[in-house]
C-alpha positions as CSV (number, residue, x, y, z in Angstrom):
1,M,0.0,0.0,0.1
2,A,1.4,3.6,-0.3
3,E,-0.1,7.1,1.3
4,L,-1.3,9.4,-1.5
5,P,1.0,12.3,-1.7
6,E,0.5,15.8,-0.9
7,T,0.7,17.1,-4.2
8,A,-1.9,14.1,-5.4
9,V,-4.2,15.0,-2.1
10,K,-4.1,18.5,-3.4
11,G,-4.8,17.8,-6.8
12,W,-7.9,15.9,-5.6
13,E,-8.9,18.5,-3.7
14,N,-9.1,21.0,-6.6
15,R,-10.5,17.7,-9.3
16,E,-12.7,19.0,-11.8
17,G,-14.6,16.5,-14.4
18,P,-15.9,13.2,-13.8
19,L,-12.8,10.3,-13.3
20,V,-11.8,7.4,-15.1
21,L,-11.8,4.0,-13.7
22,T,-10.0,1.4,-15.8
23,T,-10.2,-2.6,-15.1
24,V,-8.9,-5.5,-17.2
25,D,-11.0,-8.7,-18.4
26,S,-9.2,-12.5,-17.9
27,S,-7.9,-11.8,-21.2
28,G,-6.5,-8.8,-20.9
29,M,-9.1,-6.5,-22.5
30,P,-9.5,-3.2,-20.7
31,N,-12.7,-1.6,-19.8
32,T,-13.0,2.1,-19.0
33,I,-15.8,4.1,-17.7
34,Y,-16.5,7.6,-16.2
35,V,-17.4,7.6,-12.1
36,T,-18.6,10.6,-10.6
37,C,-19.7,9.3,-6.7
38,V,-16.4,9.3,-5.2
39,K,-14.8,9.9,-1.6
40,K,-11.2,9.4,-0.3
41,I,-11.7,8.2,2.7
42,A,-8.1,8.2,4.1
43,G,-4.8,8.4,2.6
44,D,-4.3,5.3,1.1
45,K,-8.2,4.7,0.1
46,I,-10.6,6.0,-2.3
47,V,-14.2,4.8,-2.6
48,V,-16.4,4.8,-6.0
49,A,-19.4,3.7,-5.6
50,D,-21.0,1.1,-8.0
51,N,-24.2,2.9,-9.6
52,K,-24.4,-0.1,-12.3
53,M,-21.3,-1.0,-13.6
54,Y,-21.7,-4.1,-15.3
55,K,-18.3,-5.0,-17.1
56,T,-16.3,-3.4,-14.7
57,R,-17.7,-5.2,-11.6
58,A,-17.3,-8.5,-13.6
59,N,-13.9,-7.5,-13.5
60,I,-13.5,-6.3,-10.2
61,K,-14.9,-9.7,-8.6
62,A,-12.5,-11.5,-11.1
63,G,-9.3,-10.2,-9.5
64,S,-8.7,-7.3,-11.6
65,P,-6.5,-4.4,-10.6
66,V,-7.8,-0.6,-11.3
67,S,-6.7,2.5,-12.7
68,L,-8.3,5.9,-11.3
69,L,-7.9,9.1,-13.3
70,Y,-8.3,12.6,-12.5
71,L,-7.8,16.4,-13.8
72,T,-7.4,19.1,-11.7
73,K,-8.9,22.6,-12.7
74,D,-5.7,23.6,-14.3
75,K,-5.5,20.6,-16.3
76,K,-3.0,18.5,-14.7
77,A,-3.5,14.6,-14.2
78,F,-3.4,12.1,-11.7
79,Q,-3.3,8.5,-11.6
80,I,-3.9,5.8,-9.1
81,K,-3.0,2.2,-9.5
82,G,-4.4,-0.3,-7.1
83,S,-6.4,-3.5,-5.9
84,V,-10.3,-3.3,-5.0
85,S,-12.3,-4.7,-2.2
86,Y,-15.9,-5.1,-3.3
87,L,-18.2,-4.6,0.0
88,T,-22.6,-4.6,0.0
89,E,-22.2,-4.0,3.7
90,G,-20.1,-2.6,6.5
91,D,-18.6,0.7,7.9
92,I,-17.6,1.7,4.5
93,Y,-20.5,0.6,2.5
94,D,-22.8,2.0,4.8
95,D,-21.4,5.8,4.8
96,M,-21.4,5.2,1.3
97,K,-25.3,4.3,1.2
98,N,-26.6,6.4,3.9
99,G,-24.1,9.0,4.3
100,W,-22.4,10.9,1.2
101,L,-24.0,9.1,-1.8
102,D,-27.0,11.1,-3.3
103,K,-30.5,9.3,-2.9
104,K,-30.9,8.9,-6.3
105,Y,-28.1,6.6,-7.4
106,P,-28.6,2.8,-6.6
107,G,-24.9,2.2,-4.9
108,Q,-25.0,-1.4,-5.4
109,A,-21.8,-1.4,-3.2
110,A,-18.4,0.2,-2.4
111,V,-15.5,-0.1,-4.5
112,V,-12.6,0.4,-2.2
113,I,-9.3,1.2,-4.0
114,H,-6.6,0.9,-2.4
115,V,-3.5,2.5,-3.7
116,R,-0.3,1.0,-4.6
117,E,0.9,3.8,-7.0
118,V,0.5,7.3,-7.8
119,Y,2.0,9.4,-10.9
120,S,1.5,12.3,-11.9
121,G,2.2,12.4,-16.1
122,A,5.2,10.2,-16.5
123,E,6.2,11.1,-13.0
124,K,5.7,8.3,-10.4
125,L,4.9,10.1,-7.0
126,A,4.5,6.5,-4.8
């Protein structure tokens, strides 16, 4: 596990637009989606709400690593790579479902990204 470095945290606080989440299937075919319902819950964990992630869900349940990309308002890019936990119960799920997730979304599960590497462009930050 790695912590988000200060520059990536500042970027997170200044992000703009949807984030891009990528997984791969068992044959190595990538699948990329936009996500908007996200929350950083610790220096090494980010939660994404599963609001109808069909292919992504299947890839995660098969053990796919993930990549999460976000842009800041000044167009600086940050990429987080890591492993995933798929939670349908427990404190993190409850916080998502009954706390920060807008009730108009289904919130089928909390996708917890465990940060392993962080990049800004080609530069590895952690």
